[in-house]
C-alpha positions, 0 to 999 in steps of 0.5 A: 077082507080083500075089500078092507085092504083096498079101502085102508090105503085109500083112507090113509092116502086121503088123510095124507093128502089133507095134511100136505095141503092138497098135494099128493107128494112133495119133496122139500129141500133142506140146506145144511152148512156142515158136512154129513156126520155133524149135529146139523146133519143129525138134526136134519136127517132126524127131522126128515125121517119124522116128517116122512113117517108122519105123512106116510111118505107123502112129504120127503125131504132132500138134504144138501150138506156142506153148503151145496145150496149156498152160504148159511146166510144165503139160505136165510135170504132164499128161504125168506123169498120162498126159493128154499124150504128148509135150512139148518145153520149156525145161530150167529148167521141169523143174528144179522137178519134178526139182531135180538137173537144175538143174546144167544151168542153173547160170550159166556151167556150160555155155559153148557147144554142145560143152559142152551136147552133152558133158553131155546125151549122156554119163553126166550126161545119162543120170543126169538122165534117170533122175532125171526118170523118178523125180521127175517121171514123164516120160522125156527122149527127146532134146534141142533145142540153142538156144544161149546165152541173150542179154539183150534190152531196149527201153531201152538198151545193156547191157554191165555188171551196173551197166547193169541198174539201172532195168530190169525183166527177165523171167525164167522161174519158176526159182530159179537164174535169179532168183538170178543176176539178184539177184547182178547187183543187180536183182530180175527179174520171173518171168513165165510164158512165155506172158505174156512177149511181151505184157508186153514189148509193154505195157512191164510189163517192159523185157527178157528173155533167150533165144537168138538163134533164139528171139528170132527165132522169137518176133519179140521184135525187134518189141518189143526194140531191144538185145541183150547178147551174153551167155552166162550159161545155155545154153538146151536144151529136152528132148523128154519122153514120159509114162513111162506112155506109154513103158512101155505100148509094146512093146519094139520100139516103145520102141527105135524111139522112143529111136532117133528121139529120138537122131537128132532130137537129132543134127539139132538140134545141127547145125541150131544150128551151121548157122543161129545166125550167119545169124539173128544177122545178120538180127536186126541187118540186117533188124530193126535190133537193136543188139548189145552185147558184155559188158564185159571178156569178161563177167568181172564177170557171171561172177564175180557169178553163179557166186557163187550156186553154193553156194546150190544145191549141196544141190538139185543133188545136192551139190558133188561132182555139180557137180565131176563135171560140171565135170571132164567139161568139163575145168574146175576144181572148184567153190568150197567153200561 
């Protein structure tokens, strides 16, 4: 029996060695744009735990939240050059590198968690993964589902686009999201994510938009008083790996990493469904935020913002690509240019 106890760990170690590409122990670095406590962190820690478990501890992953390893767009560059292993970042920050991903950020295309899961887990998601490999040198392994982006501000309740007058709103450096606000009648301020809290705190900008989970994790309630319960973009954060890193792995290890990404994605979806309502309640009851419903079921917001769709048909792969996305969601084709 003592001999068996000695042999079994050796066999496990040998299997793990084969999985990790002939390296006994590796530590990978994962960048996160958000602070601990949000959906990026939840996805990242779940994935890291799964990989460590599946490799019997031969591969561990260190997480660096809150933009410690640079801006989210910086992490794409670094991953594509092989300087970073993994990153979890907002989908809008991939769009400048792989424009077809922009179909996921067109306003009011994705209107809830089920739409997001349908697109990312089907043929559209698989195609976008291949496009990001081709265009950006990174591979999407999984998705964090964060929820609808809600407008927050420190000045007043906002129910209609006209209520935005006089407000300075921070948006990501993303052409589609900038165009949406311009359609609503204002020019937003495209600030880097790492600068957002300070800009809100100092009054450089009055507001921003992000899901309830992110508002809570980033403690925006300390510098924002009002929330508009809007849903112009559904926020998703892909988990990416350097394609060079992925290709350096053994086939067994590649399969393991893909499995861990899928399991972490499934967990993220359930995590959103289980936590968003309680977070929304806490923002009101514990932190004093005031939530305003968009007027007329958001119809004016929708009409103006979807009017920008034709401007981006070319960059997302043509109107037919958007029509394919809408059809997969059971919706009518997009308007002609």
